[in-house]
C-alpha positions as CSV (number, residue, x, y, z in Angstrom):
1,M,107.1,157.7,80.1
2,G,103.3,158.1,79.9
3,D,101.1,161.2,79.9
4,V,101.6,163.8,82.5
5,Y,98.3,164.5,84.4
6,S,97.3,167.6,86.3
7,A,96.2,167.0,89.9
8,E,92.6,167.5,88.8
9,Q,92.9,165.0,86.0
10,T,94.5,162.5,88.4
11,Q,91.6,162.9,90.8
12,F,89.2,162.2,88.0
13,A,91.1,159.1,87.0
14,V,91.4,157.9,90.6
15,R,87.6,158.4,91.1
16,E,87.0,156.2,88.0
17,I,89.4,153.6,89.4
18,A,87.6,153.6,92.7
19,L,84.3,153.0,91.0
20,L,85.7,150.1,89.0
21,L,87.1,148.6,92.2
22,L,83.6,149.1,93.8
23,R,82.0,147.1,91.0
24,I,84.6,144.4,91.4
25,L,83.9,144.3,95.1
26,E,80.2,144.0,94.6
27,R,80.8,141.2,92.1
28,L,83.0,139.3,94.5
29,E,80.4,139.6,97.2
30,E,77.7,138.3,94.8
31,I,79.9,135.3,94.0
32,A,80.7,134.6,97.7
33,D,76.9,134.9,98.6
34,D,76.1,132.3,95.9
35,L,78.5,129.7,97.2
36,P,76.9,126.8,99.0
37,Q,76.9,127.0,102.8
38,P,77.3,123.7,104.7
39,P,74.8,122.9,107.6
40,D,75.8,124.5,110.9
41,P,77.2,121.3,112.6
42,E,79.5,120.7,109.5
43,M,80.5,124.3,109.4
44,D,81.4,124.4,113.1
45,A,83.5,121.3,112.6
46,M,85.3,122.9,109.8
47,L,85.9,126.1,111.8
48,E,87.1,124.0,114.8
49,G,89.6,122.1,112.5
50,S,87.9,118.8,113.1
51,I,87.3,118.3,109.4
52,P,88.9,119.9,106.4
53,M,87.4,123.0,104.8
54,S,85.2,122.5,101.8
55,L,86.3,124.3,98.7
56,A,83.3,126.5,98.9
57,V,84.0,127.6,102.5
58,D,87.6,128.2,101.7
59,L,86.7,130.3,98.7
60,R,84.2,132.3,100.6
61,G,86.7,133.1,103.2
62,S,89.3,134.1,100.6
63,L,86.8,136.4,98.9
64,E,85.7,137.9,102.2
65,V,89.3,138.6,103.2
66,A,90.0,140.2,99.8
67,A,87.0,142.3,100.1
68,D,87.4,143.5,103.7
69,D,91.1,143.7,104.1
70,C,92.1,144.8,100.6
71,L,89.4,146.3,98.5
72,R,87.3,148.2,101.0
73,P,90.4,150.1,102.4
74,A,91.7,150.7,98.9
75,I,88.4,152.1,97.7
76,K,88.1,154.3,100.7
77,T,91.7,155.7,100.2
78,L,91.1,156.3,96.5
79,E,87.7,158.0,97.2
80,E,89.3,160.3,99.8
81,A,92.2,161.2,97.4
82,A,89.8,162.0,94.6
83,K,87.8,164.4,96.9
84,V,90.6,166.2,98.8
85,T,91.0,169.9,98.0
86,P,93.9,172.4,98.6
87,D,91.7,174.0,101.3
88,D,91.2,170.6,103.0
89,L,95.0,170.2,103.0
90,R,95.6,173.7,104.3
91,R,93.0,173.2,107.1
92,E,94.5,169.8,108.1
93,F,98.0,171.4,108.2
94,E,96.9,174.2,110.4
95,Q,95.0,171.9,112.8
96,R,98.0,169.5,112.9
97,T,100.7,172.2,113.4
98,G,98.7,175.1,115.0
99,K,100.3,177.3,112.4
100,G,99.0,179.3,109.5
101,V,100.2,178.5,106.1
102,Q,103.2,180.8,105.2
103,R,103.6,181.8,101.6
104,P,107.2,182.0,100.4
105,E,108.3,185.5,99.7
106,K,108.5,186.5,96.0
107,R,111.9,187.6,94.8
């Protein structure tokens, strides 16, 4: 079993991971933007299925899907997890349930 992290240490690590994923996302976007784009009539024919996709168009599509469907949501989720505080969680609970937070009685 690995090291045991406190919640604060975990948030710091998660923030770092989100930044790494953001760098990866930016690099994938650079790569996608640098791929050659076919002329409009050829691209239209590819998208209509009249001719096969070129490797560049297929790669661009895959990179865009990875960025938009996977990386952006993951980065957003990690950034939110890295910022949340106990007060945020308490307020969310109270708004959701309409109840104040009850502290357990000490024995």
